[in-house]
MIZA-980278 format. One line per field, with one value per residue (C-alpha): residue number from 1; x, y, z. Coordinates in nm, 3 decimals. Layout:
i <- c(NUM|...)
xx <- c(X|...)
yy <- c(Y|...)
zz <- c(Z|...)
***
This chain:
i <- c(1|2|3|4|5|6|7|8|9|10|11|12|13|14|15|16|17|18|19|20|21|22|23|24|25|26|27|28|29|30|31|32|33|34|35|36|37|38|39|40|41|42|43|44|45|46|47|48|49|50|51|52|53|54|55|56|57|58|59|60|61|62|63|64|65|66|67|68|69|70|71|72|73|74|75|76|77|78|79|80|81|82|83|84|85|86|87|88|89|90|91|92|93|94|95|96|97|98|99|100|101|102|103|104|105|106|107|108|109|110|111|112|113|114|115|116|117|118|119|120|121|122|123|124|125|126|127|128|129|130|131|132|133|134|135|136|137|138|139|140|141|142|143|144|145|146|147|148|149|150|151|152|153|154|155|156|157|158|159|160|161|162|163|164|165|166|167|168|169|170|171|172|173|174|175|176|177|178|179|180|181|182|183|184|185|186|187|188|189|190|191|192|193|194|195|196|197|198|199|200|201|202|203|204|205|206|207|208|209|210|211|212|213|214|215|216|217|218|219|220|221|222|223|224|225|226|227|228|229|230|231|232|233|234|235|236|237|238|239|240|241|242|243|244|245|246|247|248|249|250|251|252|253|254|255|256|257|258|259|260|261|262|263|264|265|266|267|268|269|270|271|272|273|274|275|276|277|278|279|280|281|282|283|284|285|286|287|288|289|290|291|292|293|294|295|296|297|298|299|300|301|302|303|304|305|306|307|308|309|310|311|312|313|314|315|316|317|318|319|320|321|322|323|324|325|326|327|328|329|330|331|332|333|334|335|336|337|338|339|340|341|342|343|344|345|346|347|348|349|350|351|352|353|354|355|356|357|358|359|360|361|362|363|364|365|366|367|368|369|370|371|372|373|374|375|376|377|378|379|380|381|382|383|384|385|386|387|388|389|390|391|392|393|394|395|396|397|398|399|400|401|402|403|404|405|406|407|408|409|410|411|412|413|414|415|416|417|418|419|420|421|422|423|424|425|426|427|428|429|430|431|432|433|434|435|436|437|438|439|440|441|442|443|444|445|446|447|448|449|450|451|452|453|454|455|456|457|458|459|460|461|462|463|464|465|466|467|468|469|470|471|472|473|474|475|476|477|478|479|480|481|482|483|484|485|486|487|488|489|490|491|492|493|494|495|496|497|498|499|500|501|502|503|504|505)
xx <- c(4.464|4.279|4.461|4.251|4.343|4.707|4.718|4.620|4.794|5.093|5.410|5.498|5.424|5.697|5.813|5.897|6.071|6.301|6.370|6.604|6.907|7.011|7.041|6.778|6.764|6.453|6.540|6.550|6.173|5.846|5.494|5.213|4.899|4.583|4.215|4.118|3.775|3.863|4.030|4.388|4.250|4.076|4.407|4.509|4.881|4.836|5.086|5.265|5.625|5.661|5.432|5.252|5.318|5.107|5.169|4.967|5.243|5.506|5.807|6.079|6.385|6.732|6.923|7.204|7.366|7.286|6.924|6.749|6.758|6.474|6.339|6.326|6.162|5.896|5.833|5.807|5.580|5.347|5.328|5.239|5.584|5.844|6.186|6.474|6.724|7.090|7.350|7.651|7.619|7.630|7.354|7.238|7.218|7.020|6.783|6.730|6.631|6.384|6.241|6.193|5.997|5.772|5.711|5.638|5.310|5.187|5.224|5.485|5.851|6.021|6.377|6.380|6.691|6.806|7.064|7.210|7.232|7.595|7.517|7.485|7.235|7.467|7.401|7.028|7.098|7.287|6.999|6.753|6.967|7.019|6.686|6.447|6.317|6.426|6.203|6.467|6.418|6.704|6.801|7.060|7.323|7.196|7.065|6.727|6.605|6.779|6.592|6.417|6.528|6.397|6.309|6.438|6.211|6.239|6.085|6.369|6.652|6.523|6.646|6.958|7.268|7.523|7.483|7.752|7.533|7.469|7.116|7.094|7.067|6.788|6.582|6.226|6.203|5.832|5.726|5.401|5.459|5.258|5.311|5.416|5.106|4.929|4.717|4.755|4.412|4.501|4.833|4.656|4.415|4.704|4.875|4.557|4.488|4.849|4.899|5.245|5.420|5.596|5.483|5.756|5.645|5.823|5.828|5.773|6.130|6.086|6.313|6.235|6.074|5.918|5.800|5.473|5.479|5.180|5.305|5.328|4.977|4.841|5.038|5.002|4.649|4.597|4.794|4.527|4.781|5.028|5.194|5.100|5.106|4.798|4.880|4.864|5.239|5.437|5.598|5.978|6.247|6.611|6.908|7.139|7.453|7.542|7.831|7.819|7.862|7.543|7.329|7.324|7.213|6.935|6.813|6.827|6.636|6.370|6.337|6.307|6.009|6.139|5.859|6.085|6.455|6.652|6.959|7.185|7.437|7.553|7.561|7.307|7.374|7.606|7.619|7.646|7.317|7.130|7.251|7.144|6.803|6.746|6.857|6.601|6.319|6.398|6.438|6.176|5.923|5.686|5.931|5.931|6.269|6.375|6.663|6.907|7.047|6.975|6.946|6.901|6.644|6.907|6.971|6.600|6.523|6.780|6.643|6.282|6.366|6.538|6.223|6.254|5.935|6.045|6.337|6.548|6.653|6.957|7.331|7.512|7.242|7.248|7.367|7.655|7.738|8.033|8.005|7.945|8.256|8.480|8.365|8.239|7.939|7.577|7.287|7.095|6.824|6.509|6.614|6.689|6.355|6.153|6.313|6.315|5.962|5.824|5.986|5.895|5.532|5.463|5.564|5.366|5.687|5.691|6.003|6.155|6.326|6.640|6.849|6.847|6.539|6.588|6.230|5.860|5.892|6.140|5.917|5.632|5.850|5.976|5.620|5.506|5.757|5.659|5.803|5.561|5.766|6.072|6.363|6.484|6.822|6.923|6.562|6.519|6.872|6.808|6.497|6.485|6.429|6.752|7.057|7.313|7.313|7.248|7.544|7.576|7.758|7.789|7.495|7.274|7.147|7.254|7.305|7.580|7.498|7.732|7.728|7.765|8.070|8.236|8.558|8.388|8.100|8.319|8.536|8.217|8.115|7.944|8.186|7.988|7.757|8.047|8.194|8.519|8.795|8.980|9.315|9.364|9.293|8.974|8.831|8.550|8.235|8.069|8.134|8.038|7.871|7.585|7.217|6.993|6.757|6.409|6.237|6.026|5.880|5.544|5.548|5.776|5.604|5.258|5.423|5.560|5.222|5.034|5.281|5.263|4.881|4.874|5.106|4.870|4.586|4.779|4.838|4.468|4.504|4.367|4.595|4.923|4.750|4.561|4.888|5.051|4.749|4.780|5.154|5.130|4.821|4.995|4.746|5.022|5.233|5.593|5.822|6.201|6.352|6.652|6.901|6.735|6.393|6.528|6.671|6.341|6.152|6.371|6.418|6.587|6.626|6.644|6.921|6.866|6.601|6.540|6.523|6.168|6.151|5.883|5.643|5.296|5.058)
yy <- c(24.012|24.211|24.334|24.101|23.798|23.911|23.923|23.558|23.413|23.185|23.235|23.541|23.665|23.624|23.985|23.951|23.616|23.754|24.097|23.968|24.019|23.654|23.445|23.173|22.841|22.629|22.420|22.726|22.773|22.580|22.671|22.658|22.462|22.620|22.521|22.226|22.221|22.056|21.746|21.749|21.648|21.987|22.176|22.349|22.393|22.598|22.883|23.137|23.062|23.399|23.697|23.526|23.153|22.940|22.575|22.325|22.211|22.444|22.241|22.366|22.157|22.310|22.381|22.139|21.882|21.601|21.713|21.858|21.754|21.656|21.360|21.553|21.855|21.636|21.426|21.724|21.922|21.621|21.620|21.990|22.134|22.303|22.186|22.426|22.273|22.336|22.500|22.271|22.198|22.378|22.627|22.389|22.093|22.293|22.424|22.067|21.960|22.248|22.155|21.791|21.898|22.127|21.854|21.587|21.404|21.211|20.838|20.865|20.809|21.046|20.963|20.588|20.393|20.211|19.937|19.779|19.414|19.389|19.484|19.195|19.066|19.207|19.555|19.500|19.381|19.704|19.917|19.724|19.775|20.147|20.250|19.978|19.863|19.607|19.639|19.778|19.864|19.745|19.963|19.912|20.132|20.142|20.499|20.666|20.758|20.464|20.163|19.941|19.575|19.418|19.446|19.269|19.203|18.994|18.690|18.690|18.679|18.566|18.207|18.272|18.172|18.328|18.702|18.779|18.670|18.946|19.079|18.989|18.624|18.670|18.972|18.946|19.051|18.987|19.331|19.517|19.886|20.205|20.485|20.840|21.045|20.767|20.901|20.777|20.610|20.436|20.320|20.191|19.993|19.836|19.735|19.577|19.381|19.264|19.191|19.346|19.547|19.793|19.958|20.116|20.418|20.432|20.657|20.555|20.422|20.219|20.448|20.452|20.778|20.699|20.420|20.355|20.139|19.948|20.000|20.375|20.388|20.202|20.411|20.751|20.767|21.123|21.406|21.659|21.864|21.895|22.234|22.348|22.661|22.793|22.561|22.260|22.202|22.129|22.426|22.427|22.665|22.710|22.845|23.102|23.273|23.642|23.608|23.803|23.487|23.343|23.595|23.338|23.071|23.300|23.349|22.975|22.851|23.118|23.015|22.652|22.749|22.806|22.957|23.102|23.184|23.159|23.379|23.137|23.335|23.248|23.618|23.797|24.153|24.247|24.471|24.158|24.012|24.340|24.382|24.026|24.079|24.398|24.226|23.948|24.186|24.406|24.126|23.881|24.059|23.760|23.538|23.558|23.588|23.461|23.671|23.570|23.444|23.708|23.708|24.074|24.345|24.560|24.284|24.215|24.582|24.599|24.287|24.403|24.749|24.584|24.385|24.050|23.842|23.629|23.612|23.307|23.323|23.151|23.181|22.889|22.675|22.380|22.039|22.041|22.413|22.548|22.913|23.047|22.874|22.956|23.311|23.424|23.570|23.457|23.442|23.192|23.067|23.127|23.487|23.542|23.402|23.592|23.931|23.908|23.766|24.040|24.308|24.151|24.108|24.481|24.457|24.136|23.943|23.576|23.428|23.082|22.941|22.774|22.553|22.409|22.192|21.851|21.727|21.806|22.004|22.243|22.289|22.386|22.627|22.797|22.847|22.966|23.253|23.386|23.164|23.079|22.778|22.583|22.482|22.127|21.978|21.687|21.574|21.521|21.411|21.051|21.001|20.787|21.099|21.274|21.244|20.972|20.607|20.433|20.299|20.089|20.237|20.016|19.814|20.122|20.224|20.583|20.842|21.099|21.456|21.751|22.122|22.341|22.495|22.161|22.107|21.834|22.059|22.364|22.162|22.090|22.457|22.517|22.792|23.035|23.110|23.227|23.504|23.309|23.444|23.202|23.234|22.864|22.892|22.732|22.788|22.537|22.650|22.309|21.938|21.616|21.321|21.074|21.066|20.770|20.628|20.781|20.593|20.770|21.119|20.954|20.821|21.068|21.397|21.269|21.171|21.526|21.669|21.469|21.556|21.928|21.912|21.748|22.020|22.287|22.111|22.122|22.495|22.545|22.689|22.556|22.722|22.907|23.247|23.182|23.078|23.405|23.605|23.437|23.508|23.881|23.939|23.785|23.498|23.247|23.205|23.096|22.996|22.985|22.645|22.594|22.318|22.108|22.166|22.064|21.746|21.678|21.713|21.455|21.083|21.030|20.793|20.480|20.222|20.193|20.274|20.245|20.567|20.589|20.575|20.750|20.521|20.446|20.168)
zz <- c(8.520|8.787|9.099|9.315|9.103|9.093|9.471|9.513|9.204|9.254|9.056|8.852|8.499|8.238|8.244|8.614|8.563|8.293|8.445|8.712|8.490|8.490|8.175|8.201|8.018|7.968|8.274|8.500|8.518|8.525|8.417|8.669|8.572|8.435|8.436|8.211|8.049|7.717|7.577|7.445|7.104|7.088|7.097|6.772|6.712|6.395|6.395|6.180|6.092|5.913|5.861|5.572|5.610|5.843|5.930|6.132|6.367|6.519|6.402|6.165|6.078|6.107|5.784|5.869|5.642|5.885|5.927|5.622|5.261|5.027|5.225|5.555|5.389|5.228|5.538|5.772|5.537|5.510|5.890|5.908|5.971|5.752|5.635|5.564|5.319|5.407|5.181|5.225|4.855|4.523|4.439|4.167|4.408|4.663|4.395|4.272|4.626|4.650|4.311|4.413|4.721|4.519|4.260|4.518|4.479|4.781|4.721|4.445|4.536|4.292|4.398|4.477|4.571|4.257|4.193|3.880|3.763|3.877|4.234|4.476|4.730|4.995|4.855|4.906|5.262|5.327|5.197|5.410|5.720|5.666|5.512|5.631|5.292|5.033|4.724|4.488|4.117|3.895|3.599|3.328|3.485|3.844|3.826|3.806|3.456|3.289|3.145|3.398|3.370|3.692|4.058|4.370|4.668|4.983|4.815|4.561|4.814|5.156|5.126|4.919|5.117|4.882|4.942|4.683|4.391|4.137|4.120|3.752|3.861|4.117|4.011|3.886|3.521|3.460|3.573|3.618|3.546|3.505|3.252|3.336|3.419|3.607|3.894|4.249|4.241|3.914|4.058|4.367|4.148|3.954|4.278|4.412|4.093|4.046|4.420|4.392|4.662|4.431|4.109|3.890|3.685|3.347|3.041|2.678|2.657|2.976|3.177|3.549|3.660|3.998|4.225|4.408|4.722|4.857|5.213|5.160|5.016|5.317|5.565|5.400|5.269|5.376|5.530|5.627|5.824|5.533|5.484|5.132|4.921|4.735|4.443|4.678|4.657|4.973|5.147|5.165|5.282|5.183|5.374|5.214|5.339|5.359|5.115|4.791|4.582|4.733|4.542|4.262|4.511|4.626|4.271|4.190|4.496|4.448|4.085|4.202|4.417|4.773|4.983|5.250|5.273|5.596|5.608|5.791|5.997|6.347|6.437|6.220|6.333|6.047|5.744|5.531|5.654|5.633|5.273|5.191|5.350|5.151|4.829|4.874|4.963|4.661|4.405|4.536|4.760|4.732|4.926|5.306|5.477|5.819|5.955|6.224|6.431|6.694|7.073|7.171|7.111|6.939|6.685|6.643|6.578|6.296|6.126|6.148|6.014|5.716|5.635|5.813|5.804|6.102|6.343|6.425|6.789|6.937|6.965|7.118|7.289|7.045|7.163|6.913|6.945|7.146|7.036|7.387|7.521|7.225|7.147|7.490|7.308|7.303|7.545|7.754|7.520|7.725|7.797|7.428|7.310|7.570|7.506|7.126|7.102|7.325|7.110|6.774|6.879|6.845|6.477|6.416|6.341|6.456|6.613|6.577|6.888|6.750|6.976|7.325|7.265|7.425|7.432|7.447|7.770|7.614|7.308|7.538|7.735|7.416|7.287|7.631|7.635|7.293|7.019|6.737|6.623|6.731|6.511|6.577|6.498|6.721|6.776|6.400|6.311|6.418|6.206|5.894|5.681|5.786|5.558|5.624|5.714|6.044|6.239|6.553|6.851|7.159|7.032|6.985|6.639|6.573|6.301|6.269|6.371|6.345|6.401|6.094|6.264|6.331|6.139|5.935|5.829|5.768|5.533|5.337|5.326|5.660|5.755|5.539|5.830|6.050|5.829|5.814|5.595|5.370|5.547|5.619|5.993|6.124|6.471|6.529|6.706|6.689|6.729|6.555|6.727|6.701|6.798|6.864|6.599|6.630|6.348|6.088|6.102|6.028|6.383|6.560|6.470|6.580|6.910|6.951|6.849|7.110|7.384|7.303|7.296|7.639|7.769|7.637|7.816|8.144|8.093|8.024|7.671|7.342|7.085|7.035|6.996|7.322|7.488|7.384|7.500|7.840|7.841|7.773|7.987|8.288|8.317|8.239|8.551|8.594|8.878|8.898|8.973|9.196|9.110|9.380|9.223|8.883|9.034|9.210|8.883|8.713|8.773|9.111|9.407|9.191|9.179|8.804|8.545|8.174|7.977|7.834|7.456|7.259|7.080|6.953|7.043)
***
């Protein structure tokens, strides 16, 4: 920016905003508007998540056991993001999840919900309430890969008063099936001709292998933004710990096809993480590694020198994290992202802003101070694709969400990211709670995408690289917000109001 332009420009450039020595959160500043000469639909959100991996939408799911398993990783990759599968499981279980994502074929449900003949109509009701669908294949023993004996749909049970009746008495046994190897277009043709809603895919011994749904075919015809590798398989990441015993986990998830590994440590600046990072780079140089978590330039420098392909920024800002209160260590998230992103930029290392994101505005602010992507936990935990079942709390449909340092998660293995010693004493750095139902990723991610695009339009930039050019050239301007300004920018002066819910028309 020229001196003449600088003299008349409102606000300050980012380096001035963050040089005051105060820890700033996303709410502590606002972006000033830019010049609009394009439509929001012309904005490109394509971005690098690591040195070598590019995705269409800057959204990465957190490796938490209430956020990311197979279904989340598949759903987010189809929408242009990237899912990181958690490690509160055995190495074999995590590798199996990675493998299912890599083998996913759009339109085929490779892991359908299955019941047995002895289950009841009430079991179908429960599945419909928690998952939103009711076309259930029935196999001999109620598991996938056993012989298909029937299917239960709404028309079989809608008018049945006795919900305790076994499914063997109501299921449809005159089935239309397709053989293993059927293409999606062939399956679609069978569904159209048979006028069925579900098409089971079976092997030569009539064992259930997959399921094709008419509704899914209609809803998911194409995913042009899908995150895919050169072989056209969906991209997927896996979290690993810094513990010596996790070397086997590392080997298994890489063998299963993980495209990126996230070293999941609450405080990444340790000998253990640096050793783990070097091990991965030496044994699997083709796999990109996200190192973290870090919040300072000193930490970032160590990770980059050891070969990190991206940095995960954040220590304590998450909605379920109490690290800063319990440990007295961490950093305000906006300050951490700004400082680390500015340093990492000179080494061409992207950063992921992890934590403290409460909505579209915070996503925009994180990207505007140098992040290439954001990692979401609570915003994705309430979606249909997150693990767990829906519950009702005070009449509101919710899902459970817990920090990986909550007592509940640590008892399941989450303590690995906190360098805990097995001495029987646990100091929680997280809590467990609930988050509101957000529906499916198929609707929610497009909503986030449109909101982010409109924010870019207001800032006068058409892409994330252009946004970062404006940031570091000083063209992007910021202003500190007092508590009164923050209150002014939120809903106020009303007797009551209804919290707006995201949605589509």
